[in-house]
C-alpha positions as a Markdown table, in Angstrom:
| # | Residue | x | y | z |
|---|---|---|---|---|
| 1 | Met | -52.3 | 28.5 | -56.0 |
| 2 | Lys | -51.3 | 26.5 | -52.8 |
| 3 | Ser | -53.5 | 26.5 | -49.9 |
| 4 | Ala | -52.2 | 27.8 | -46.5 |
| 5 | Arg | -50.4 | 25.0 | -44.7 |
| 6 | Pro | -50.4 | 24.8 | -40.9 |
| 7 | Glu | -47.2 | 25.8 | -39.1 |
| 8 | Lys | -45.7 | 25.0 | -35.8 |
| 9 | Ile | -42.7 | 26.5 | -33.9 |
| 10 | Cys | -39.8 | 24.1 | -33.1 |
| 11 | Pro | -39.2 | 24.1 | -29.3 |
| 12 | Ala | -35.5 | 23.4 | -29.8 |
| 13 | Cys | -34.5 | 26.1 | -32.3 |
| 14 | Gly | -37.5 | 28.4 | -32.3 |
| 15 | Arg | -37.9 | 28.3 | -36.1 |
| 16 | Pro | -41.3 | 27.8 | -37.7 |
| 17 | Phe | -41.9 | 24.8 | -39.8 |
| 18 | Ala | -44.8 | 23.8 | -42.1 |
| 19 | Trp | -46.8 | 20.7 | -42.6 |
| 20 | Arg | -45.3 | 18.1 | -44.9 |
| 21 | Arg | -47.0 | 15.2 | -46.6 |
| 22 | Lys | -44.9 | 12.6 | -44.7 |
| 23 | Trp | -46.4 | 14.1 | -41.5 |
| 24 | Ala | -50.0 | 13.8 | -42.7 |
| 25 | Lys | -50.9 | 11.0 | -40.3 |
| 26 | Thr | -48.9 | 12.2 | -37.3 |
| 27 | Trp | -49.0 | 16.0 | -37.6 |
| 28 | Asp | -50.5 | 16.3 | -34.0 |
| 29 | Gln | -47.5 | 14.4 | -32.6 |
| 30 | Val | -44.8 | 16.3 | -34.6 |
| 31 | Lys | -42.9 | 18.6 | -32.3 |
| 32 | Tyr | -39.5 | 19.3 | -33.9 |
| 33 | Cys | -38.5 | 20.6 | -37.3 |
| 34 | Ser | -35.7 | 18.1 | -37.9 |
| 35 | Ala | -33.9 | 15.0 | -36.5 |
| 36 | Ala | -31.1 | 17.3 | -35.2 |
| 37 | Cys | -33.5 | 19.2 | -33.1 |
| 38 | Arg | -35.4 | 16.1 | -32.0 |
| 39 | Glu | -32.1 | 14.5 | -30.9 |
| 40 | Gly | -31.0 | 17.6 | -29.0 |
| 41 | Arg | -28.0 | 18.2 | -31.3 |
| 42 | Tyr | -29.0 | 21.8 | -31.8 |
| 43 | Glu | -29.1 | 22.5 | -28.0 |
| 44 | Arg | -25.8 | 20.8 | -27.4 |
| 45 | Ala | -24.1 | 22.7 | -30.3 |
| 46 | Lys | -25.4 | 26.0 | -28.9 |
| 47 | Lys | -24.2 | 25.1 | -25.4 |
| 48 | Asp | -20.8 | 24.0 | -26.6 |
| 49 | Ala | -20.4 | 27.3 | -28.6 |
| 50 | Leu | -21.0 | 29.6 | -25.6 |
| 51 | Pro | -17.5 | 29.4 | -24.1 |
| 52 | Leu | -16.1 | 30.4 | -27.5 |
| 53 | Val | -18.1 | 33.6 | -27.5 |
| 54 | Arg | -16.4 | 36.2 | -25.3 |
| 55 | Pro | -17.9 | 39.5 | -24.3 |
| 56 | Arg | -16.5 | 42.6 | -25.8 |
| 57 | Thr | -14.1 | 44.6 | -23.7 |
| 58 | Val | -14.0 | 48.4 | -23.9 |
| 59 | Asp | -10.5 | 49.7 | -24.3 |
C-alpha cells in the first residue's frame, strides 16, 4: 500500500498535484504542476480563448 503523498494546488491552473521523486530535494520550492503553468502558457491560452466564448443570447 502506498503512503499518502503531500499535495499542493497549482496557482496557475488550480489543479492539485502530488509529490514526485524528482522533486524530493526541492519540494518546498515547487509551485507549479507543469512547465506550461510555470511559463504562463496556461494563463495566456485562457486569456486568448475568452474572446472566442460569446455569451448566450435569448431569442
